[in-house]
C-alpha positions in Angstrom: 0.0 0.0 0.0 1.2 3.5 -1.0 1.7 5.9 1.8 1.1 9.6 1.7 4.0 11.8 0.6 3.9 13.7 3.8 4.5 10.5 5.7 7.5 9.6 3.6 9.0 13.0 4.0 8.7 12.7 7.7 10.7 9.5 7.5 13.5 11.3 5.8 12.8 11.2 2.1 15.6 12.7 0.0 14.8 16.4 -0.8 16.2 16.1 -4.3 14.0 13.1 -5.0 11.0 15.0 -3.6 11.8 17.9 -6.1 11.4 15.6 -9.1 8.1 14.3 -7.7 6.7 17.9 -7.5 4.2 18.6 -10.4 5.8 20.7 -13.1 4.1 24.1 -13.9 3.5 24.2 -17.6 4.5 27.3 -19.4 2.6 28.5 -22.4 4.4 27.4 -25.5 5.7 30.0 -27.9 4.2 29.7 -31.4 6.6 29.1 -34.2 4.0 29.4 -36.9 5.7 31.2 -39.8 2.5 32.8 -40.9 2.4 35.1 -37.9 5.1 37.3 -39.4 3.0 37.8 -42.6 0.3 39.5 -40.6 2.7 41.9 -38.9 1.7 45.5 -39.8 4.1 47.7 -41.7 6.4 49.8 -39.6 5.0 53.2 -38.8 7.6 55.1 -40.9 6.7 53.1 -44.1 3.0 53.8 -43.6 3.7 57.5 -43.0 5.7 57.7 -46.2 3.0 56.0 -48.3 0.4 58.4 -46.9 2.6 61.4 -47.7 3.0 60.3 -51.3 -0.7 59.8 -51.6 -1.4 63.2 -50.2 1.1 64.9 -52.5 -0.5 63.1 -55.5 -3.9 64.4 -54.4 -2.7 67.9 -54.0 -1.0 67.8 -57.4 -4.2 66.4 -59.0 -6.3 69.2 -57.5 -3.8 71.9 -58.6 -3.9 70.4 -62.1 -7.7 70.6 -62.2 -7.6 74.2 -60.8 -5.0 75.3 -63.4 -7.1 73.8 -66.2 -10.2 75.6 -64.9 -8.3 78.8 -64.6 -7.0 78.5 -68.2 -10.5 77.8 -69.5 -11.9 80.8 -67.6 -9.1 83.0 -69.0 -9.8 81.9 -72.5 -13.5 82.5 -72.1 -12.7 86.0 -70.7 -10.5 86.7 -73.7 -13.2 85.7 -76.1 -15.7 87.8 -74.4 -13.4 90.8 -74.5 -12.7 90.3 -78.2 -16.4 90.0 -78.9 -17.1 93.2 -76.8 -14.3 95.1 -78.7 -15.7 93.9 -82.0 -19.2 95.1 -81.1 -17.9 98.4 -79.9 -15.9 98.9 -83.0 -18.8 98.1 -85.2 -21.0 100.6 -83.3 -18.2 103.3 -83.5 -17.8 102.6 -87.3 -21.5 103.1 -87.8 -21.4 106.4 -85.9 -18.4 107.5 -87.9 -20.1 106.7 -91.2 -23.2 108.6 -90.1 -21.0 111.6 -89.2 -19.4 111.5 -92.7 -22.7 111.4 -94.4 -24.0 114.3 -92.3 -20.9 116.3 -93.3 -21.5 115.6 -96.9 -25.1 116.6 -96.8 -24.3 119.9 -95.0 -21.5 120.6 -97.6 -24.1 120.2 -100.4 -26.7 122.3 -98.6 -24.7 125.1 -97.0 -21.3 124.9 -98.7 -17.9 123.8 -97.6 -17.2 126.8 -95.3 -20.2 125.9 -93.1 -19.6 122.2 -93.3 -16.0 122.4 -92.1 -16.9 124.9 -89.4 -19.4 122.5 -88.0 -17.5 119.3 -88.3 -13.8 120.3 -87.8 -12.3 119.7 -84.4 -10.8 122.6 -82.5 -7.3 122.9 -83.8 -8.2 120.6 -86.8 -6.2 121.0 -90.0 -7.1 121.0 -93.7 -4.6 120.3 -96.5 -5.8 121.5 -99.9 -4.0 121.4 -103.3 -2.0 124.5 -104.1 -2.6 126.1 -100.7 -0.8 126.4 -97.4 -2.1 124.2 -94.5 -5.2 125.6 -92.9 -5.4 125.2 -89.1 -8.4 125.9 -87.0 -12.1 126.1 -87.6 -12.2 129.9 -88.1 -9.3 129.9 -90.6 -10.8 127.1 -92.7 -14.2 128.9 -92.7 -12.7 132.2 -93.9 -10.7 130.4 -96.6 -13.8 128.6 -98.1 -16.0 131.7 -97.7 -13.5 133.8 -99.7 -13.4 131.2 -102.5 -15.8 131.3 -105.5 -19.2 129.9 -104.6 -19.2 126.2 -105.2 -21.4 123.2 -104.5 -19.5 120.3 -103.0 -20.8 116.8 -103.4 -19.0 114.3 -101.3 -19.4 110.5 -102.0 -18.2 108.5 -99.0 -16.3 105.4 -99.9 -15.5 103.7 -96.6 -14.5 104.0 -93.0 -12.2 102.3 -90.6 -12.0 102.6 -86.8 -9.3 102.1 -84.2 -9.5 99.2 -81.7 -10.2 101.7 -78.9 -13.1 103.1 -81.0 -12.0 106.8 -80.5 -10.1 107.4 -83.8 -11.0 106.6 -87.4 -10.9 107.8 -91.0 -13.3 108.1 -93.9 -12.4 108.4 -97.5 -14.2 108.9 -100.8 -14.6 111.0 -103.9 -16.1 114.4 -104.5 -17.4 116.6 -107.2 -17.2 120.4 -106.9 -19.3 122.6 -109.1 -18.7 126.3 -109.4 -18.9 129.2 -111.7 -15.8 130.3 -113.6 -15.0 133.8 -115.0 -17.3 133.6 -118.0 -20.2 132.4 -115.8 -20.1 128.9 -116.9 -20.3 126.0 -114.5 -17.1 124.0 -114.1 -16.9 120.6 -112.5 -13.9 119.6 -110.6 -13.4 116.0 -109.4 -11.2 114.7 -106.6 -10.7 112.2 -103.8 -10.3 112.9 -100.1 -9.4 111.3 -96.7 -10.6 112.6 -93.4 -9.2 111.6 -90.0 -11.8 111.8 -87.3 -11.4 111.9 -83.6 -14.1 111.2 -81.0 -14.7 114.1 -78.7 -15.4 114.1 -75.0 -19.1 114.6 -75.6 -19.2 111.5 -77.8 -19.4 113.3 -81.2 -17.1 112.8 -84.1 -15.0 115.7 -85.4 -12.4 116.0 -88.2 -8.9 116.2 -86.9 -7.2 116.2 -90.4 -8.6 116.5 -93.9 -6.8 116.3 -97.2 -7.9 116.1 -100.8 -6.5 116.3 -104.3 -7.8 116.4 -107.8 -8.8 113.4 -110.0 -9.7 113.1 -113.7 -13.3 113.0 -114.6 -15.0 109.6 -114.1 -15.3 108.8 -117.8 -11.6 109.3 -118.4 -10.4 107.3 -115.4 -8.5 104.1 -116.2 
């Protein structure tokens, strides 16, 4: 019959033998599974670097989209400006042509002296064949008033306008009918160009006018 361990120890059981008889405390075994290392997360610096690259790519992408939108908006603004300038130029050209026609009608009705006085800008100049330059509305008016009575028929040919819409020119032909020494009517033909400047009140006035003679229409080549 087996006796209790306590009884045997009292009878002088060898302590070393008693140690081996003591139950062993089992320690948890360390896993050696190789798959555990595969699930280990990336080190923090590597994750941070990857996020930084992603953030930079996102910023660059947004900047690219913004730059493209800015370029599109700038192009639309340029087109709108060009269209606005074209419309303003067309309106200014129409106003200039109207002024040229009004000048022509007044010259036929009241003579060149009154027409130039009404439409010449302050300090405007007129260059006529075989005459010194005439400067100023009053000087031009006196010159034409002292000339033989004539009827001036202007035929506008065209008009152009500056991009700013404040400067332009008209050109065309004219026929001048007047009495000569023997009382007969003599017709003189010519061509002209007038430089117009828009005034502060919005009206158009002639800054420079010049003309010279041309052969009669039937003899022109």
